[in-house]
N, CA, C and O of each residue as an XYZ file, in Angstrom:
716
protein
N     -42.340    -25.665     -1.845
C     -43.571    -25.506     -0.358
C     -42.424    -26.519      0.616
O     -41.882    -25.897      1.530
N     -42.080    -27.841      0.490
C     -41.467    -28.690      1.033
C     -40.404    -28.460      1.568
O     -40.153    -29.011      2.640
N     -39.411    -27.509      0.922
C     -38.425    -26.707      2.016
C     -38.644    -26.008      2.855
O     -38.030    -26.034      3.921
N     -39.729    -25.077      2.535
C     -40.119    -23.624      3.437
C     -40.470    -24.743      4.640
O     -40.333    -24.150      5.710
N     -40.803    -25.905      4.831
C     -41.964    -26.148      5.986
C     -41.164    -27.117      6.658
O     -41.614    -27.979      7.413
N     -39.726    -26.921      6.306
C     -38.347    -27.349      6.655
C     -38.603    -29.275      6.867
O     -38.317    -30.038      7.789
N     -39.277    -29.487      5.494
C     -39.697    -31.146      5.140
C     -40.850    -31.772      6.317
O     -41.091    -32.969      6.477
N     -41.433    -30.710      7.026
C     -43.080    -31.498      7.724
C     -44.025    -31.118      6.985
O     -44.172    -30.023      6.442
N     -44.814    -32.212      6.951
C     -46.296    -32.054      6.156
C     -47.240    -32.523      6.862
O     -47.032    -33.570      7.475
N     -48.675    -31.786      6.967
C     -49.698    -32.204      7.480
C     -49.233    -32.645      9.193
O     -49.410    -33.797      9.590
N     -48.718    -31.717      9.967
C     -48.572    -31.683     11.294
C     -49.160    -30.214     12.060
O     -49.353    -29.203     11.386
N     -49.341    -30.243     13.135
C     -49.068    -28.637     13.319
C     -47.762    -27.908     13.662
O     -47.598    -26.708     13.883
N     -47.048    -28.712     13.657
C     -45.947    -27.995     13.723
C     -46.299    -27.341     12.186
O     -46.466    -26.140     12.398
N     -46.443    -27.555     11.039
C     -45.733    -26.940      9.490
C     -47.388    -26.135      9.914
O     -47.455    -24.952      9.582
N     -48.356    -26.595     10.444
C     -49.396    -25.670     10.669
C     -49.171    -24.331     10.759
O     -49.534    -23.373     10.077
N     -48.211    -24.507     12.156
C     -48.007    -22.985     13.032
C     -46.622    -22.688     11.857
O     -46.999    -21.700     11.227
N     -45.746    -22.953     11.516
C     -44.739    -22.103     10.518
C     -45.911    -21.640      9.272
O     -45.815    -20.504      8.808
N     -46.913    -22.494      8.808
C     -47.449    -21.531      7.389
C     -48.407    -20.096      8.309
O     -48.839    -19.140      7.666
N     -48.539    -20.179      9.397
C     -49.472    -19.451     10.085
C     -48.680    -18.153     10.280
O     -49.214    -17.052     10.416
N     -47.243    -18.399     10.282
C     -46.317    -17.794     11.162
C     -45.796    -16.747      9.882
O     -45.826    -15.518      9.926
N     -45.393    -17.452      8.931
C     -44.992    -16.770      7.115
C     -46.095    -15.873      6.766
O     -46.050    -14.799      6.167
N     -47.326    -16.656      7.361
C     -48.677    -15.699      6.604
C     -48.717    -14.371      7.084
O     -48.878    -13.312      6.478
N     -48.515    -14.653      8.457
C     -48.895    -13.300      9.841
C     -47.470    -12.351      9.010
O     -47.763    -11.182      8.758
N     -45.955    -12.817      8.584
C     -45.151    -12.340      8.183
C     -45.365    -11.773      7.084
O     -44.828    -10.668      7.005
N     -46.143    -12.208      5.892
C     -46.290    -11.722      4.547
C     -47.197    -10.378      4.984
O     -47.100     -9.253      4.492
N     -47.988    -10.759      5.910
C     -49.414     -9.569      6.304
C     -49.251     -8.051      6.274
O     -49.796     -7.028      5.860
N     -47.689     -8.695      7.269
C     -46.842     -7.455      8.449
C     -46.111     -7.006      7.298
O     -46.173     -5.779      7.370
N     -45.323     -7.380      6.077
C     -44.430     -6.871      5.293
C     -45.392     -6.198      4.112
O     -45.382     -5.141      3.482
N     -46.158     -7.285      4.155
C     -47.146     -5.842      2.642
C     -47.765     -4.694      3.407
O     -47.655     -3.653      2.759
N     -48.476     -4.503      4.748
C     -48.356     -3.549      5.020
C     -47.538     -2.310      5.347
O     -48.032     -1.203      5.560
N     -45.638     -2.732      5.379
C     -44.939     -1.746      5.710
C     -45.075     -1.130      3.797
O     -45.373     -0.077      3.233
N     -44.730     -2.268      3.459
C     -44.563     -1.832      2.029
C     -45.439     -0.404      1.517
O     -44.998      0.634      1.025
N     -46.649     -0.749      1.799
C     -47.922     -0.126      1.413
C     -47.855      1.256      1.896
O     -48.043      2.311      1.290
N     -47.502      0.994      3.292
C     -46.925      2.771      4.092
C     -45.896      2.958      3.430
O     -45.983      4.185      3.394
N     -44.840      2.702      2.785
C     -43.857      3.389      2.192
C     -43.790      3.600      0.889
O     -43.055      4.394      0.303
N     -44.775      2.684      0.333
C     -45.473      3.375     -0.835
C     -46.567      4.521     -0.854
O     -46.801      5.256     -1.813
N     -47.188      4.538      0.371
C     -47.660      5.902      0.457
C     -47.103      7.229      0.862
O     -47.535      8.362      0.654
N     -45.833      6.729      1.612
C     -44.482      7.778      1.783
C     -44.247      8.159      0.767
O     -44.488      9.359      0.637
N     -43.653      7.406     -0.538
C     -42.758      7.915     -1.495
C     -44.337      8.118     -2.834
O     -44.152      8.052     -4.049
N     -45.402      8.297     -2.345
C     -46.304      9.090     -3.436
C     -46.560      7.872     -4.729
O     -46.917      8.024     -5.897
N     -46.233      6.724     -4.001
C     -46.654      5.579     -5.157
C     -47.483      4.203     -5.168
O     -47.558      3.233     -5.922
N     -48.165      4.670     -3.754
C     -49.639      4.122     -3.379
C     -50.551      4.434     -4.490
O     -50.298      5.293     -5.335
N     -51.539      3.770     -4.473
C     -52.986      4.006     -5.452
C     -53.928      4.052     -4.274
O     -53.892      3.332     -3.277
N     -54.754      4.995     -4.547
C     -56.213      4.905     -3.535
C     -56.461      3.828     -3.542
O     -55.850      3.169     -4.384
N     -57.254      3.232     -2.826
C     -58.129      1.935     -2.862
C     -57.474      0.647     -2.769
O     -58.068     -0.423     -2.634
N     -56.014      0.826     -2.862
C     -55.031     -0.438     -2.894
C     -55.086     -1.037     -1.972
O     -54.884     -0.624     -0.830
N     -55.515     -2.667     -2.470
C     -56.366     -3.249     -1.192
C     -55.332     -4.783     -1.122
O     -55.491     -5.743     -1.876
N     -54.433     -4.698     -0.179
C     -53.333     -5.876      0.297
C     -53.456     -7.204      0.347
O     -52.703     -8.098     -0.040
N     -54.993     -7.232      1.122
C     -55.495     -8.476      1.022
C     -55.322     -9.362     -0.115
O     -55.898     -9.037     -1.153
N     -54.479    -10.654     -0.097
C     -54.444    -11.750     -0.815
C     -54.991    -12.931     -0.428
O     -54.889    -13.190      0.771
N     -55.648    -13.862     -1.254
C     -56.244    -14.649     -0.795
C     -55.324    -15.883     -1.020
O     -54.584    -16.220     -1.943
N     -55.756    -16.587      0.538
C     -54.509    -17.219      1.073
C     -55.650    -18.698      0.592
O     -56.860    -18.908      0.679
N     -54.101    -19.701     -0.079
C     -54.361    -20.745     -0.989
C     -53.167    -21.783      0.021
O     -52.004    -21.511      0.320
N     -53.906    -22.893      0.331
C     -53.683    -24.005      1.196
C     -52.448    -24.842      0.584
O     -52.965    -25.804      0.015
N     -51.525    -24.885      0.493
C     -50.290    -25.568      0.531
C     -50.264    -27.082      1.128
O     -49.849    -28.075      0.531
N     -50.816    -27.030      2.476
C     -50.722    -28.307      3.447
C     -52.242    -28.683      2.906
O     -53.135    -27.884      2.625
N     -52.269    -29.798      2.856
C     -53.640    -30.424      2.828
C     -54.270    -30.601      3.751
O     -55.483    -30.541      3.548
N     -53.783    -30.920      5.293
C     -54.592    -30.921      6.754
C     -54.838    -28.929      7.225
O     -55.332    -28.353      8.194
N     -54.496    -28.686      6.551
C     -55.191    -27.059      7.459
C     -55.998    -26.689      6.467
O     -55.915    -26.907      5.258
N     -56.839    -26.070      7.138
C     -58.399    -25.874      6.879
C     -58.488    -23.965      6.711
O     -58.086    -23.237      7.619
N     -58.857    -23.624      5.895
C     -58.825    -22.498      5.875
C     -59.826    -21.502      6.562
O     -60.978    -21.835      6.285
N     -59.780    -20.573      7.233
C     -60.299    -19.961      8.043
C     -61.757    -18.868      6.774
O     -61.556    -18.302      5.699
N     -62.835    -18.985      7.451
C     -63.774    -18.413      6.620
C     -63.690    -16.753      6.874
O     -63.295    -16.144      7.868
N     -64.178    -16.287      5.677
C     -64.466    -14.992      6.140
C     -65.315    -14.155      7.511
O     -66.503    -13.880      7.345
N     -64.938    -13.951      8.241
C     -65.422    -13.125      9.362
C     -66.079    -11.765      9.281
O     -65.650    -10.965      8.450
N     -67.335    -11.354     10.272
C     -67.759     -9.859      9.906
C     -67.111     -9.584     10.413
O     -66.464    -10.366     11.110
N     -66.788     -7.713     10.350
C     -65.722     -6.778     10.684
C     -66.030     -6.602     12.183
O     -67.097     -6.344     12.739
N     -64.891     -6.798     12.641
C     -65.359     -6.656     14.369
C     -64.377     -5.417     15.251
O     -63.265     -4.963     14.984
N     -65.323     -5.124     16.384
C     -63.905     -3.897     16.864
C     -63.110     -4.107     16.574
O     -62.529     -3.094     16.186
N     -62.135     -5.593     16.403
C     -60.679     -5.506     16.285
C     -60.619     -5.050     15.268
O     -59.906     -4.060     15.106
N     -61.378     -5.629     14.157
C     -60.887     -5.260     12.816
C     -60.497     -3.777     12.513
O     -59.635     -3.183     11.865
N     -61.699     -3.442     13.406
C     -62.127     -1.887     12.796
C     -61.184     -0.901     13.724
O     -61.100      0.313     13.535
N     -60.620     -1.488     14.565
C     -59.514     -0.661     15.073
C     -57.992     -0.550     14.669
O     -57.215      0.403     14.594
N     -57.869     -2.000     14.423
C     -56.959     -2.190     13.320
C     -56.491     -1.427     12.319
O     -55.320     -1.050     12.265
N     -57.582     -1.084     11.262
C     -58.004     -0.659     10.465
C     -57.607      1.126     10.744
O     -56.762      1.871     10.247
N     -58.537      1.292     11.641
C     -58.072      2.841     12.032
C     -56.789      3.704     12.461
O     -56.447      4.883     12.372
N     -56.138      2.253     13.082
C     -54.819      2.347     13.395
C     -53.951      2.781     12.122
O     -53.194      3.751     12.145
N     -54.110      2.104     11.209
C     -53.020      1.717     10.021
C     -53.749      3.319      9.236
O     -53.115      4.085      8.511
N     -54.660      3.414      9.499
C     -54.970      4.531      8.229
C     -54.291      5.580      9.209
O     -53.950      6.455      8.413
N     -53.952      5.944     10.283
C     -52.813      7.182     11.133
C     -51.789      6.829     10.385
O     -51.309      7.420      9.418
N     -51.357      5.449     11.069
C     -50.069      5.484     10.027
C     -49.474      5.600      8.643
O     -48.373      5.830      8.143
N     -50.997      5.273      8.164
C     -50.488      5.744      6.767
C     -50.401      7.391      6.502
O     -49.558      7.961      5.808
N     -51.358      7.922      7.147
C     -51.101      9.736      7.807
C     -49.810     10.087      7.884
O     -49.171     10.761      7.076
N     -49.403      9.536      9.029
C     -48.241      9.765      9.495
C     -46.949      9.685      8.309
O     -46.008     10.479      8.311
N     -47.078      8.825      7.545
C     -46.149      8.174      6.326
C     -46.420      9.785      5.456
O     -45.438     10.527      5.421
N     -47.874     10.337      4.709
C     -47.580     11.035      4.231
C     -47.304     11.978      4.607
O     -46.798     12.614      3.682
N     -47.324     12.623      5.638
C     -46.519     13.391      5.727
C     -45.033     14.322      5.365
O     -44.651     15.452      5.061
N     -44.553     12.952      5.645
C     -43.363     13.096      5.003
C     -42.930     13.395      4.268
O     -41.705     13.437      4.151
N     -44.169     13.916      3.010
C     -44.102     14.243      1.380
C     -43.874     15.653      1.549
O     -43.208     16.176      0.655
N     -44.253     16.356      2.443
C     -44.105     17.569      2.653
C     -42.796     18.245      4.113
O     -42.062     19.225      4.242
N     -43.016     17.469      4.629
C     -41.873     17.557      5.441
C     -41.210     17.004      5.884
O     -41.652     16.043      6.514
N     -39.373     17.276      5.856
C     -38.577     16.047      6.026
C     -38.554     15.388      7.239
O     -38.514     16.010      8.301
N     -38.580     13.987      7.163
C     -38.906     12.980      8.525
C     -38.622     12.931      9.970
O     -39.162     12.585     11.020
N     -37.266     13.559      9.432
C     -36.481     14.080     11.105
C     -37.188     15.063     11.926
O     -37.127     15.212     13.146
N     -38.145     15.973     10.706
C     -38.613     17.349     11.596
C     -39.707     16.578     12.377
O     -39.601     17.085     13.494
N     -40.466     15.868     12.438
C     -41.590     15.287     12.619
C     -41.465     13.582     13.204
O     -42.416     12.908     13.601
N     -40.094     13.165     13.126
C     -40.274     11.617     13.467
C     -40.464     11.536     14.949
O     -39.842     12.300     15.688
N     -41.368     10.565     15.456
C     -41.548     10.101     16.549
C     -41.815      8.653     16.594
O     -42.927      8.141     16.465
N     -40.170      7.743     16.880
C     -40.354      6.338     16.538
C     -41.105      5.778     17.612
O     -41.927      4.875     17.456
N     -40.734      6.478     19.048
C     -41.482      6.006     19.830
C     -43.002      5.675     19.536
O     -43.446      4.588     19.904
N     -43.982      6.782     18.741
C     -45.313      6.410     18.769
C     -45.651      5.653     17.662
O     -46.556      4.827     17.543
N     -44.797      6.040     16.843
C     -44.840      4.739     15.440
C     -44.757      3.349     16.244
O     -45.781      2.676     16.362
N     -43.809      3.013     16.673
C     -44.044      1.640     17.394
C     -45.048      1.466     18.114
O     -45.870      0.554     18.027
N     -45.020      2.309     18.833
C     -47.035      1.902     19.513
C     -47.487      1.550     19.111
O     -47.728      0.364     19.337
N     -48.141      2.324     17.960
C     -49.061      2.624     16.726
C     -49.175      1.134     16.082
O     -50.240      0.539     15.914
N     -47.914      0.653     15.761
C     -47.743     -0.503     14.792
C     -47.984     -1.576     16.159
O     -49.151     -1.957     16.077
N     -47.672     -1.868     16.728
C     -47.438     -2.966     18.063
C     -49.498     -2.866     18.339
O     -50.299     -3.746     18.656
N     -49.667     -1.533     18.058
C     -51.055     -1.599     18.629
C     -52.052     -2.482     17.774
O     -52.658     -3.525     18.020
N     -51.970     -1.511     16.484
C     -52.390     -2.492     15.858
C     -52.093     -3.906     15.253
O     -52.974     -4.537     14.670
N     -51.191     -4.240     15.368
C     -50.426     -5.694     15.190
C     -51.478     -6.857     16.192
O     -51.992     -7.954     15.975
N     -51.431     -5.945     17.301
C     -52.474     -6.553     18.676
C     -53.644     -7.302     18.201
O     -53.964     -8.479     18.369
N     -54.438     -5.939     17.309
C     -55.857     -6.430     17.184
C     -55.756     -6.699     15.686
O     -56.616     -6.197     14.961
N     -54.982     -7.293     15.262
C     -54.896     -7.877     13.675
C     -54.144     -9.672     14.060
O     -54.007    -10.462     13.126
N     -53.728    -10.079     15.547
C     -53.209    -10.865     15.957
C     -52.342    -11.303     15.403
O     -52.375    -12.440     14.932
N     -51.581    -10.708     15.335
C     -50.282    -10.738     14.643
C     -49.345    -10.638     15.545
O     -49.486     -9.843     16.475
N     -48.013    -11.574     15.408
C     -46.640    -11.281     16.324
C     -45.622     -9.885     15.669
O     -45.638     -9.593     14.473
N     -45.014     -9.347     16.419
C     -44.009     -8.878     15.617
C     -43.244     -8.907     15.670
O     -42.951     -8.447     16.773
N     -41.908     -9.353     14.854
C     -40.464     -9.524     15.264
C     -39.843     -7.992     15.560
O     -40.436     -6.943     15.309
N     -38.763     -8.091     16.040
C     -37.904     -6.682     16.401
C     -37.282     -6.453     15.191
O     -36.519     -5.489     15.258
N     -37.328     -6.993     14.090
C     -36.835     -6.117     12.796
C     -37.806     -6.003     11.834
O     -37.424     -6.016     10.664
N     -39.237     -5.869     12.120
C     -40.221     -5.393     11.630
C     -40.680     -4.324     12.652
O     -41.517     -3.514     12.254
N     -40.292     -4.245     13.740
C     -40.815     -2.934     14.592
C     -39.541     -1.936     13.730
O     -39.789     -1.178     12.791
N     -38.470     -2.126     14.201
C     -37.617     -1.337     13.151
C     -38.128     -0.719     12.045
O     -38.482      0.438     11.816
N     -38.096     -1.682     11.434
C     -39.004     -1.114     10.119
C     -40.203     -0.417     10.174
O     -40.473      0.139      9.109
N     -40.964     -0.274     11.017
C     -42.370      0.356     11.210
C     -41.878      1.821     11.923
O     -42.655      2.774     11.858
N     -40.499      1.982     12.640
C     -40.393      3.617     13.297
C     -40.186      3.988     12.335
O     -40.685      5.112     12.381
N     -39.614      3.822     11.021
C     -39.391      4.912      9.805
C     -37.818      5.269     10.394
O     -37.355      6.187      9.718
N     -37.047      4.901     11.251
C     -35.870      5.730     11.229
C     -34.673      4.698     11.525
O     -34.978      3.571     11.915
N     -33.621      4.968     11.391
C     -32.072      4.196     11.172
C     -32.502      2.862     12.326
O     -33.050      3.127     13.396
N     -32.221      1.690     11.989
C     -31.555      0.398     13.452
C     -31.522      0.912     14.392
O     -32.268      0.572     15.310
N     -30.631      1.937     14.509
C     -29.830      1.977     15.676
C     -30.430      2.585     16.677
O     -30.259      2.175     17.825
N     -31.205      3.629     16.413
C     -32.516      4.564     17.133
C     -33.461      3.914     17.236
O     -33.993      4.094     18.332
N     -34.177      2.921     16.364
C     -35.389      2.026     16.684
C     -35.040      1.339     17.703
O     -35.913      1.075     18.530
N     -33.782      0.907     17.897
C     -33.337     -0.399     18.619
C     -33.356      0.295     19.899
O     -33.627     -0.536     20.765
N     -33.132      1.825     20.558
C     -33.028      2.364     21.047
C     -34.545      2.593     21.971
O     -34.918      2.114     23.042
N     -35.076      3.385     21.171
C     -36.506      3.227     21.589
C     -37.110      1.851     21.822
O     -37.934      1.678     22.721
N     -36.794      1.083     21.192
C     -37.193     -0.741     22.220
C     -36.991     -0.680     23.064
O     -37.832     -0.997     23.905
N     -35.809     -0.257     23.408
C     -34.864     -0.377     24.744
C     -35.700      0.507     26.107
O     -35.854      0.152     27.276
N     -36.144      1.794     25.385
C     -37.039      2.083     26.322
C     -38.014      2.282     26.792
O     -38.280      2.891     27.828
N     -38.790      1.671     25.906
C     -40.085      1.573     25.955
C     -40.302      0.128     26.462
O     -41.393     -0.158     26.955
N     -39.395     -0.729     26.373
C     -39.238     -2.053     26.928
C     -38.874     -1.688     28.485
O     -39.804     -2.121     29.166
N     -38.002     -1.135     29.222
C     -37.788     -0.420     30.543
C     -39.011      0.928     30.872
O     -38.996      1.595     31.906
N     -39.515      1.018     30.302
C     -40.789      1.583     30.781
C     -41.439      0.963     31.030
O     -42.350      1.561     31.602
N     -41.678     -0.437     30.946
C     -42.979     -1.303     30.863
C     -44.640     -1.212     29.686
O     -45.835     -1.441     29.874
N     -43.819     -0.763     28.536
C     -44.857     -0.078     27.596
C     -44.540     -1.616     26.558
O     -45.308     -1.877     25.632
N     -43.554     -2.357     26.820
C     -43.265     -3.611     25.394
C     -43.075     -4.807     26.391
O     -42.754     -4.602     27.561
N     -43.276     -6.005     25.908
C     -42.462     -7.410     26.613
C     -41.986     -8.212     25.552
O     -42.673     -8.326     24.536
N     -40.946     -8.754     25.654
C     -40.644     -9.811     24.646
C     -41.118    -10.822     24.576
O     -41.821    -11.073     25.556
N     -41.055    -11.934     23.505
C     -41.031    -13.367     23.224
C     -40.612    -14.322     22.480
O     -40.773    -14.518     21.276
N     -40.202    -14.758     23.065
C     -38.819    -15.462     21.942
C     -40.034    -16.709     21.097
O     -40.987    -17.324     21.576
N     -39.441    -16.689     19.657
C     -40.105    -17.624     18.609
C     -39.947    -19.115     19.121
O     -38.784    -19.520     19.112
N     -40.856    -19.952     19.541
C     -40.575    -21.013     20.135
C     -40.179    -21.704     19.145
O     -39.792    -22.733     19.698
N     -39.933    -21.898     17.520
C     -39.948    -22.467     16.677
C     -38.215    -22.052     16.374
O     -37.374    -22.924     16.157
N     -37.957    -20.842     16.405
C     -36.871    -20.370     15.841
C     -35.964    -19.688     17.415
O     -36.238    -18.504     17.611
N     -35.344    -20.082     18.073
C     -35.376    -19.122     19.307
C     -34.489    -18.044     18.942
O     -34.646    -17.156     19.780
N     -33.421    -17.623     17.873
C     -33.049    -16.965     17.704
C     -33.728    -15.074     17.435
O     -33.251    -13.940     17.482
N     -35.207    -15.782     17.127
C     -36.134    -14.497     16.717
C     -36.763    -14.620     18.232
O     -36.944    -15.524     19.047
N     -37.047    -12.877     18.134
C     -37.772    -12.333     19.249
C     -39.102    -11.189     18.720
O     -39.191    -10.175     18.027
N     -40.081    -12.150     19.598
C     -41.091    -11.299     19.208
C     -41.164     -9.650     20.327
O     -40.379     -9.464     21.256
N     -42.088     -8.821     19.991
C     -42.431     -7.831     20.646
C     -43.961     -7.474     20.824
O     -44.729     -7.583     19.868
N     -44.434     -6.998     22.203
C     -45.735     -7.156     22.023
C     -45.778     -5.761     22.920
O     -44.769     -5.318     23.469
N     -46.668     -5.330     22.970
C     -47.219     -3.839     23.895
C     -47.388     -4.651     25.486
O     -47.261     -5.875     25.459
N     -47.572     -4.213     26.382
C     -47.985     -4.527     28.052
C     -49.384     -4.540     27.617
O     -49.758     -4.416     26.451
N     -50.236     -4.726     28.800
C     -51.294     -5.089     29.022
C     -51.804     -3.395     29.400
O     -52.679     -2.659     28.943
N     -51.042     -3.290     30.177
C     -51.034     -1.580     30.640
C     -50.992     -0.969     29.371
O     -52.073     -0.539     28.967
N     -50.078     -0.834     28.695
C     -49.609     -0.228     27.350
C     -51.012     -0.068     26.645
O     -51.525      1.036     26.464
N     -51.558     -1.190     26.282
C     -52.219     -1.916     25.188
C     -53.783     -1.116     26.081
O     -54.740     -0.792     25.378
N     -53.824     -0.912     27.491
C     -54.970     -0.094     27.873
C     -55.001      1.395     27.889
O     -56.106      1.927     27.786
N     -53.655      2.342     28.035
C     -53.683      3.211     27.702
C     -54.404      3.463     26.098
O     -55.383      4.065     25.658
N     -53.294      2.623     25.543
C     -54.108      3.022     24.009
C     -55.135      2.645     23.644
O     -55.443      2.994     22.504
N     -55.956      1.925     24.288
C     -57.293      1.769     24.192
C     -58.164      3.115     24.302
O     -59.022      3.517     23.516
N     -57.651      3.770     25.637
C     -58.205      4.912     26.235
C     -58.243      5.756     24.991
O     -59.215      5.948     24.261
N     -56.733      6.341     24.845
C     -56.695      7.218     23.871
C     -57.361      6.932     22.547
O     -57.653      7.886     21.825
N     -57.665      5.505     22.112
C     -58.278      5.956     20.697
C     -59.972      5.645     21.016
O     -60.844      5.750     20.154
N     -60.171      5.315     22.187
C     -61.394      6.170     22.540
C     -61.891      7.421     22.926
O     -63.054      7.809     23.038
N     -61.094      7.846     23.063
C     -61.523      9.002     23.384
C     -61.104     10.271     21.993
O     -61.418     11.379     21.558
N     -60.519      9.532     21.854
C     -60.102     10.791     19.911
C     -61.711     10.148     19.272
O     -62.254     11.027     18.602
N     -62.383      9.101     19.327
C     -63.575      8.532     18.388
C     -64.920      9.140     18.926
O     -66.042      8.821     18.532
N     -64.660      9.944     19.762
C     -65.507     10.927     20.077
C     -65.928     12.031     19.405
O     -66.735     12.801     19.926
């Protein structure tokens, strides 16, 4: 773990790195489950949540919190994403591909999960070739739906998030379909 943490232990920089790693593991777990669902290898009731163990003594473990609007909304959106992948068992993915919508769904769920989304993860979530996904990212950004931010710990890495306007539109959309 010392090597992963860059030789730093017990400070806020190490805690930030650990949180980033945990967030990325959670995102990748979600993507693996989506792919498993698409390939028909997922089992109903699979729970991707893994108990977090502390490797840094000064890091305090968060207590379980009750299900909130944020958690419920994120869970609902992840279910929609899983359903979209299940369609691909019956129809070719190119026939029903909608990478822009897949990206917005992933970013919306990540917002309510409190996760940062690297460009590479969003490309995977789009379920299309990387070049196609990158074109969609550019289009969504030009339309004002995405904002970029640089990873403060690794300047080579870029995170994407929904703009406040896009998130408000998604909130309205999901409020409408919940009625």
